[in-house]
SEMAR-816113 format. One record per residue (C-alpha): residue in three letters; x, y, z. Coordinates in steps of 0.001 Angstrom, whole numbers, always signed. Layout:
! residues N
PT / type / X / Y / Z
PT / Ala / X / Y / Z
...
***
This chain:
! residues 414
PT / type / X / Y / Z
PT / Met / -16577 / +28576 / +135721
PT / Ser / -18270 / +28285 / +132405
PT / Leu / -20548 / +25719 / +131870
PT / Ser / -20614 / +26345 / +128122
PT / Pro / -17042 / +25326 / +127049
PT / Asp / -16094 / +24995 / +123376
PT / Ile / -15320 / +21321 / +124090
PT / Leu / -16747 / +19030 / +126604
PT / Ile / -14676 / +15602 / +127226
PT / Val / -16076 / +13002 / +129064
PT / Gly / -13637 / +10770 / +130498
PT / Ala / -10258 / +11920 / +131576
PT / Gly / -8370 / +8333 / +131366
PT / Val / -5323 / +8365 / +129114
PT / Leu / -7335 / +8737 / +125955
PT / Gly / -9420 / +11754 / +127069
PT / Ser / -6332 / +13291 / +128889
PT / Ser / -4354 / +12932 / +125386
PT / Ala / -7204 / +14297 / +123426
PT / Ala / -7438 / +17213 / +125860
PT / Trp / -3796 / +17973 / +125347
PT / His / -3626 / +18093 / +121602
PT / Leu / -7009 / +20063 / +121241
PT / Ala / -5289 / +22485 / +123496
PT / Glu / -2089 / +22593 / +121394
PT / Lys / -4333 / +23254 / +118456
PT / Asn / -5868 / +26081 / +120226
PT / Ala / -9285 / +24608 / +119541
PT / Gly / -10888 / +26971 / +122297
PT / Ser / -12109 / +26559 / +126071
PT / Ile / -11961 / +22735 / +126904
PT / Thr / -13332 / +21106 / +129810
PT / Val / -12910 / +17546 / +130816
PT / Ile / -15003 / +15714 / +133435
PT / Asp / -14659 / +12560 / +135198
PT / Leu / -16508 / +10441 / +138091
PT / Asp / -12891 / +9947 / +139462
PT / Leu / -9652 / +11699 / +138151
PT / Ala / -7595 / +9735 / +140099
PT / Gly / -8482 / +6495 / +138424
PT / Thr / -9060 / +4086 / +141025
PT / Tyr / -10730 / +1785 / +138712
PT / Ser / -9588 / +3220 / +135331
PT / Ser / -7942 / +1173 / +132955
PT / Ser / -5213 / +3503 / +132572
PT / Glu / -4062 / +2938 / +136049
PT / Leu / -4728 / -798 / +136056
PT / Asn / -2581 / -2205 / +133104
PT / Ala / +665 / -3886 / +132931
PT / Gly / +2488 / -1255 / +131346
PT / Gly / +3602 / -2795 / +128312
PT / Cys / +4268 / -690 / +124958
PT / Arg / +4851 / -2323 / +121811
PT / Ala / +4409 / -1739 / +118178
PT / Thr / +4287 / -5234 / +117086
PT / Trp / +567 / -5471 / +115945
PT / Trp / -836 / -7403 / +113257
PT / His / -3252 / -5079 / +111730
PT / Pro / -1307 / -2132 / +110177
PT / Ile / -3229 / +632 / +111732
PT / Asn / -2683 / -693 / +115107
PT / Ala / +1052 / -1071 / +114375
PT / Glu / +1182 / +2351 / +112838
PT / Leu / -527 / +4159 / +115679
PT / Ser / +1575 / +2333 / +118259
PT / Trp / +4622 / +3140 / +116450
PT / Glu / +3774 / +6774 / +115984
PT / Ser / +3181 / +6923 / +119784
PT / Ile / +6408 / +5107 / +120798
PT / Arg / +8650 / +7478 / +118462
PT / Phe / +7155 / +10351 / +120498
PT / Tyr / +7675 / +8464 / +123924
PT / Glu / +11283 / +7978 / +122859
PT / Thr / +11793 / +11853 / +122910
PT / Val / +10068 / +12035 / +126733
PT / Ala / +11530 / +8819 / +128031
PT / Asp / +12930 / +9755 / +131321
PT / Glu / +9691 / +11676 / +132270
PT / Leu / +7688 / +8531 / +131434
PT / Gln / +10034 / +6017 / +132563
PT / Phe / +9789 / +4487 / +129218
PT / Phe / +12625 / +1708 / +129141
PT / Gln / +13112 / +234 / +125729
PT / Lys / +13984 / -3328 / +126928
PT / Gly / +12159 / -4897 / +124134
PT / Tyr / +9369 / -7381 / +123717
PT / Phe / +10215 / -11169 / +123502
PT / Phe / +7108 / -12960 / +121925
PT / Leu / +6911 / -16909 / +121621
PT / Tyr / +4471 / -18064 / +119049
PT / Pro / +2582 / -21475 / +118743
PT / Ala / +2667 / -23068 / +115352
PT / Ser / -960 / -21639 / +115005
PT / Lys / +353 / -18147 / +114853
PT / Trp / +4101 / -18266 / +113647
PT / Lys / +3138 / -18446 / +110216
PT / Val / +1458 / -15047 / +110198
PT / Ala / +4152 / -13510 / +112377
PT / Val / +6493 / -14179 / +109657
PT / Glu / +4138 / -12901 / +107053
PT / Lys / +4078 / -9652 / +109123
PT / Lys / +7701 / -9127 / +108407
PT / Ser / +7134 / -6714 / +105619
PT / Leu / +4635 / -4399 / +107521
PT / Tyr / +7274 / -3891 / +110085
PT / Glu / +9770 / -3285 / +107641
PT / Ser / +7510 / -592 / +105854
PT / Leu / +7124 / +1063 / +109144
PT / Gly / +10611 / +953 / +110175
PT / Ile / +10115 / -1128 / +113157
PT / Pro / +12963 / -3329 / +114148
PT / Val / +11933 / -6998 / +114634
PT / Arg / +14266 / -9960 / +114724
PT / Tyr / +12763 / -13430 / +114073
PT / Leu / +14276 / -16373 / +116067
PT / Asp / +13794 / -20157 / +115763
PT / Pro / +13085 / -22316 / +119109
PT / Ala / +16855 / -22703 / +119245
PT / Gln / +17387 / -19256 / +119580
PT / Val / +14836 / -18670 / +122323
PT / Lys / +17159 / -19815 / +125035
PT / Asp / +19561 / -17143 / +124368
PT / Phe / +16875 / -14556 / +125533
PT / Val / +14955 / -16449 / +128257
PT / Pro / +17451 / -19396 / +129475
PT / Glu / +14812 / -20065 / +132187
PT / Phe / +12550 / -21552 / +129554
PT / Glu / +14027 / -24968 / +129231
PT / Asn / +10739 / -26764 / +127827
PT / Leu / +9912 / -25156 / +124531
PT / Lys / +6933 / -27697 / +123711
PT / Gly / +4540 / -26166 / +121470
PT / Val / +6786 / -23063 / +120661
PT / Ala / +7434 / -22641 / +116771
PT / Gly / +9244 / -19536 / +116925
PT / Ala / +9670 / -15914 / +118478
PT / Thr / +10268 / -12423 / +117575
PT / His / +12347 / -9790 / +119614
PT / Ser / +11249 / -6141 / +119077
PT / Pro / +14136 / -3828 / +120768
PT / Lys / +12189 / -639 / +120518
PT / Asp / +9170 / -2074 / +122307
PT / Gly / +9304 / -1866 / +126262
PT / Leu / +7696 / -892 / +129510
PT / Ile / +6321 / +2383 / +130236
PT / Asp / +4525 / +4160 / +133495
PT / Pro / +854 / +4484 / +132749
PT / His / +278 / +6535 / +135438
PT / Leu / +3109 / +9241 / +134261
PT / Val / +1856 / +9131 / +130610
PT / Arg / -1728 / +10264 / +131704
PT / Glu / -47 / +12871 / +134128
PT / Phe / +2064 / +13957 / +131116
PT / Tyr / -939 / +14689 / +129077
PT / Arg / -2869 / +16117 / +131893
PT / Thr / -76 / +18631 / +133041
PT / Arg / +481 / +20035 / +129801
PT / Ala / -3136 / +20409 / +129114
PT / Lys / -3596 / +22180 / +132206
PT / Ala / -831 / +24497 / +131286
PT / Lys / -2944 / +25467 / +128015
PT / Gly / -5994 / +26215 / +130191
PT / Val / -7656 / +22972 / +130104
PT / Arg / -10146 / +22391 / +133192
PT / Phe / -10404 / +18929 / +134652
PT / Leu / -13353 / +18525 / +137128
PT / Asp / -13212 / +15630 / +139332
PT / His / -16305 / +13807 / +140891
PT / Val / -18658 / +14123 / +137804
PT / Tyr / -21025 / +11693 / +136860
PT / Leu / -22706 / +11814 / +133532
PT / Gln / -26443 / +11539 / +133569
PT / Asp / -27899 / +12159 / +130176
PT / Ile / -27104 / +13826 / +127043
PT / Arg / -29747 / +15698 / +125342
PT / Lys / -29785 / +16284 / +121472
PT / Lys / -31719 / +18382 / +118965
PT / Gly / -31517 / +17414 / +115207
PT / Arg / -27683 / +16935 / +114360
PT / Arg / -26343 / +18604 / +117541
PT / Ile / -25655 / +17832 / +121019
PT / Glu / -27417 / +20612 / +123090
PT / Glu / -27168 / +19740 / +126654
PT / Val / -24907 / +17294 / +128786
PT / Leu / -26621 / +16633 / +132011
PT / Val / -24338 / +15680 / +135084
PT / Leu / -24318 / +15179 / +138723
PT / Arg / -21373 / +16743 / +140528
PT / His / -20367 / +15874 / +143915
PT / Glu / -20192 / +18584 / +146413
PT / Gly / -19961 / +16919 / +149951
PT / Pro / -17524 / +17729 / +152638
PT / Ser / -15409 / +15216 / +151736
PT / Pro / -14878 / +13307 / +148299
PT / Pro / -16897 / +9880 / +147585
PT / Ser / -15311 / +6852 / +149025
PT / Glu / -13718 / +4068 / +147104
PT / Glu / -16797 / +2066 / +148166
PT / Glu / -19211 / +4633 / +146604
PT / Leu / -17139 / +4942 / +143742
PT / His / -17150 / +1035 / +143112
PT / Arg / -20877 / +1148 / +143554
PT / Ile / -21462 / +3805 / +141022
PT / Leu / -19216 / +2086 / +138358
PT / Thr / -20602 / -1274 / +138957
PT / Thr / -24400 / -282 / +139263
PT / His / -24449 / +2765 / +136995
PT / Arg / -26381 / +4769 / +139259
PT / Val / -26007 / +7461 / +141833
PT / Glu / -27732 / +7035 / +145024
PT / Glu / -29912 / +10497 / +145493
PT / Asn / -28581 / +12537 / +148498
PT / Ser / -27517 / +16073 / +148999
PT / His / -24005 / +15602 / +148071
PT / Trp / -24584 / +15218 / +144310
PT / Thr / -25792 / +18453 / +142773
PT / Pro / -27381 / +18554 / +139109
PT / Glu / -25389 / +20431 / +136481
PT / Lys / -25846 / +21203 / +132848
PT / Phe / -23184 / +21698 / +130095
PT / Ser / -23831 / +23301 / +126810
PT / Pro / -20788 / +22711 / +124872
PT / Lys / -20192 / +23376 / +121296
PT / Ala / -18719 / +19966 / +120765
PT / Val / -18704 / +16769 / +122961
PT / Ile / -16216 / +14019 / +122926
PT / Asn / -16863 / +10610 / +124692
PT / Cys / -13947 / +8987 / +126214
PT / Thr / -15661 / +6740 / +128700
PT / Gly / -13561 / +3709 / +128017
PT / Ala / -15167 / +462 / +129370
PT / Trp / -18463 / +2268 / +129950
PT / Leu / -18608 / +3200 / +126334
PT / Pro / -21710 / +935 / +125586
PT / Leu / -23766 / +2805 / +128331
PT / Thr / -22798 / +6254 / +127614
PT / Ser / -23087 / +6151 / +123895
PT / His / -26739 / +4520 / +124638
PT / Leu / -27535 / +8232 / +125752
PT / Tyr / -27278 / +9587 / +122540
PT / Gly / -28185 / +6729 / +120088
PT / Asp / -27330 / +3268 / +119264
PT / Pro / -24786 / +1636 / +121795
PT / Leu / -21119 / +1005 / +120908
PT / Pro / -20611 / -2849 / +120578
PT / Val / -17871 / -2603 / +123138
PT / Lys / -17522 / -5120 / +126018
PT / Pro / -15821 / -4570 / +129402
PT / Leu / -13923 / -7885 / +130263
PT / Arg / -11751 / -8133 / +133473
PT / Arg / -7800 / -8641 / +133077
PT / Gln / -6204 / -10008 / +136383
PT / Ile / -2383 / -9328 / +137139
PT / Ser / -273 / -10743 / +139805
PT / Leu / +2762 / -9614 / +141566
PT / Phe / +5203 / -12230 / +143125
PT / Ser / +8794 / -13065 / +143757
PT / Ser / +10921 / -15792 / +142395
PT / His / +13966 / -16538 / +144077
PT / Gly / +16656 / -17829 / +141725
PT / Glu / +15487 / -15900 / +138652
PT / Asp / +16591 / -12629 / +137816
PT / Leu / +14641 / -10865 / +134630
PT / Ser / +15491 / -7248 / +135762
PT / Asp / +17376 / -6959 / +132537
PT / Arg / +14552 / -8139 / +130322
PT / Gly / +11823 / -6588 / +128946
PT / Met / +8041 / -7931 / +128513
PT / Ile / +7910 / -11749 / +127883
PT / Val / +4892 / -13034 / +126164
PT / Asp / +4688 / -17046 / +126326
PT / Ala / +3221 / -19128 / +123401
PT / Ser / +371 / -20208 / +126307
PT / Gly / -898 / -16545 / +126810
PT / Leu / +886 / -15826 / +129807
PT / Tyr / +3017 / -12367 / +129792
PT / Met / +5525 / -11363 / +132151
PT / His / +8078 / -8488 / +132946
PT / Pro / +10455 / -7612 / +135725
PT / Glu / +8673 / -4930 / +138258
PT / Gly / +11057 / -2060 / +138337
PT / Ser / +14662 / -2573 / +139453
PT / His / +14096 / -5595 / +141848
PT / Thr / +15786 / -8515 / +141021
PT / Glu / +13216 / -10788 / +142240
PT / Leu / +9954 / -9208 / +141648
PT / Ile / +7880 / -10198 / +138723
PT / Leu / +4362 / -9008 / +137314
PT / Ala / +2567 / -11349 / +135126
PT / Gly / -934 / -11694 / +133833
PT / Tyr / -3061 / -13995 / +131791
PT / Ser / -6125 / -13397 / +129857
PT / Asn / -8933 / -15760 / +130631
PT / Pro / -10543 / -16654 / +127366
PT / Asp / -13553 / -17863 / +129589
PT / Glu / -13791 / -14434 / +131329
PT / Lys / -17471 / -13165 / +131178
PT / Ala / -18278 / -9616 / +130318
PT / Gly / -19256 / -7210 / +133046
PT / Tyr / -17968 / -4696 / +135356
PT / Arg / -15894 / -6568 / +137729
PT / Phe / -12771 / -5593 / +139422
PT / Glu / -12310 / -8538 / +142038
PT / Tyr / -8780 / -10115 / +142076
PT / Asp / -9251 / -14126 / +142627
PT / Gly / -6206 / -13987 / +144854
PT / Glu / -3835 / -16773 / +144984
PT / Pro / -5865 / -19433 / +143547
PT / Phe / -5527 / -17457 / +140191
PT / Phe / -1847 / -16863 / +140525
PT / Glu / -1134 / -20504 / +141173
PT / Lys / -3518 / -22131 / +138508
PT / Lys / -3120 / -19414 / +135626
PT / Ile / +370 / -18007 / +136233
PT / Trp / +2638 / -20164 / +138091
PT / Leu / +1734 / -23443 / +136556
PT / Arg / +2348 / -22240 / +132965
PT / Leu / +5858 / -20982 / +134299
PT / Tyr / +6716 / -24100 / +136341
PT / Arg / +6017 / -26006 / +132944
PT / Arg / +7895 / -23810 / +130726
PT / Gly / +10721 / -23891 / +133002
PT / Gly / +10865 / -27395 / +132607
PT / Gly / +10472 / -28311 / +136516
PT / Lys / +14006 / -26611 / +137007
PT / His / +13075 / -22791 / +137453
PT / Phe / +10240 / -20946 / +139135
PT / Glu / +9855 / -23239 / +142040
PT / Ala / +10752 / -20698 / +144822
PT / Val / +8063 / -18193 / +144166
PT / Lys / +5816 / -16027 / +146594
PT / His / +2745 / -14401 / +145630
PT / Ile / +2608 / -11180 / +146953
PT / Arg / -436 / -9447 / +145739
PT / Gly / -2697 / -8657 / +142513
PT / Trp / -5576 / -6561 / +140954
PT / Ala / -8042 / -6315 / +138205
PT / Gly / -8772 / -3882 / +135786
PT / Leu / -10955 / -3643 / +132479
PT / Tyr / -10310 / -4128 / +129004
PT / Glu / -12676 / -2440 / +126918
PT / Val / -13141 / -4703 / +123840
PT / Ser / -14342 / -3894 / +120348
PT / Pro / -15770 / -6605 / +118118
PT / Asp / -12645 / -6480 / +115893
PT / Arg / -10197 / -5808 / +118792
PT / Thr / -9407 / -2310 / +117438
PT / Ala / -10125 / +1005 / +118622
PT / Ile / -12923 / +3540 / +117687
PT / Leu / -12308 / +6861 / +116864
PT / Asp / -14807 / +8963 / +114785
PT / Arg / -17339 / +11574 / +114646
PT / Val / -20661 / +9939 / +115093
PT / Glu / -22682 / +9370 / +112168
PT / Gly / -25618 / +11950 / +111805
PT / Met / -24294 / +14121 / +114529
PT / Asp / -22293 / +17366 / +113645
PT / Asn / -20795 / +18005 / +117284
PT / Leu / -20202 / +14755 / +118742
PT / Tyr / -17103 / +12503 / +118637
PT / Glu / -16054 / +8985 / +120037
PT / Leu / -12562 / +7988 / +120986
PT / Gly / -11976 / +4619 / +123112
PT / Ala / -12141 / +711 / +122891
PT / Ala / -8388 / +418 / +122135
PT / Thr / -8892 / -3189 / +123640
PT / Gly / -5591 / -3098 / +125957
PT / Arg / -3617 / -543 / +123768
PT / Gly / -4879 / +2737 / +125156
PT / Val / -1377 / +3674 / +126822
PT / Met / +174 / +2207 / +123589
PT / Gln / -1355 / +4252 / +121292
PT / Ser / -2542 / +7399 / +123202
PT / Phe / -265 / +9881 / +121812
PT / Ala / -1299 / +9108 / +118337
PT / Leu / -4749 / +8504 / +118851
PT / Gly / -5414 / +11782 / +120757
PT / Arg / -3678 / +13776 / +118001
PT / Ala / -5578 / +12151 / +115319
PT / Leu / -8921 / +12939 / +117311
PT / Ala / -7617 / +16764 / +117485
PT / Glu / -6895 / +16533 / +113845
PT / Leu / -10286 / +15674 / +113116
PT / Val / -12211 / +17955 / +115602
PT / Val / -10342 / +21120 / +114368
PT / Gly / -9809 / +20533 / +110890
PT / Gly / -12013 / +17838 / +109970
PT / Lys / -9793 / +15513 / +108550
PT / Phe / -6567 / +13284 / +109240
PT / Glu / -3246 / +14919 / +108769
PT / Thr / -643 / +12496 / +110417
PT / Val / -1942 / +9046 / +110525
PT / Asp / -5218 / +8127 / +108389
PT / Ala / -7406 / +6716 / +110905
PT / Ser / -10619 / +6822 / +109077
PT / Cys / -10821 / +3147 / +109002
PT / Leu / -11792 / +3326 / +112891
PT / Asn / -14924 / +4539 / +112008
PT / Arg / -17781 / +2913 / +114205
PT / Glu / -19750 / +2173 / +110964
PT / Arg / -17475 / -758 / +110238
PT / Phe / -19352 / -2703 / +112718
PT / Lys / -22438 / -2587 / +110563
PT / Asn / -20829 / -2794 / +106837
PT / Gly / -18420 / -5664 / +107820
PT / Lys / -15188 / -3515 / +107282
PT / Leu / -13531 / -5077 / +110573
PT / Leu / -10031 / -4536 / +111426
PT / Trp / -9218 / -7645 / +113113
PT / Glu / -6461 / -7582 / +115549
PT / Arg / -5057 / -11264 / +116172
PT / Leu / -2384 / -10612 / +118510
PT / Asp / -4017 / -9015 / +121402
PT / Ile / -3367 / -10722 / +124964
***
């Protein structure tokens, strides 16, 4: 196996895997992708709610998502992409802006229907109490997608083009000389059995590997390096320069049953309170729901707070919205937590690192990694191979915007 690939991608989540496939499609040379855990036990790619929408407020986010959705439509069966729509309820503080975005959606060809509160019950009759709801939008081309299948779609096609994916590889250091990355130092697990989930959790939360005979030092000498380490971008970027201003924030999701409410024919429902939910598969009673706690502190936390989180953050909001007539007979089943990698303006980073000739960064999509992965991976490949963007002009996603104040604020993140 060559340790001197033309391109080394660090991080095999949905963005790293997409970039690998698109680079291979462009015949960019030999490509190796490394990751601590290819299965993604603690990957944001695996631990999200599976929503997929183009209805964002910043034009670059809407365009990247819409470009990706148009592709997902062509392989919908493979990705289990069900375009059952997004139904978004707005408080008065956001409704005015939502109406102003109508021209943006029309310019991109994204169909969006605007509804007054009286029309909300046509879509969600279970919501009998609409206090605080100023209006709603329904976007039928949005929907639900299987994040695992999206990532595996990219990987399978990348492998077919000769891309190597190496598992249980820990990034230790990056050495540069002048304007170039010369070596990438890693530890590779060579034990009789793979690292346990407990060991992976310890490494991902403490950011160090305990010295033992199972981890062997190796060096890569690639021609180009792409950093796709997701929530760990602030740590890995520190190895070669100023750390990216990205924060890892825990997001919790609950799965529960609701006897008497059948949402199986609906897509994603986003309440004005910040609660979001969708039916889980074809089950008539199972519902997946999440809530982004505004008081959550940054950090690498994967603990799910259990039934107390569900009752206080999920069920109470649903019960109130149902006017005391719906969502009474519910049963908490389980839940999990994953990480958002949040940039200062809630928008992704895609750029060649300033002052470096062979180093690129892609990540911090702030909950839109799966939604935008096709277009972001394609744009990254265009930049690496041709030195410019060809399909979507993603030049505004440069990391320098955090220094010069040209922020790309996304206000419709949840």
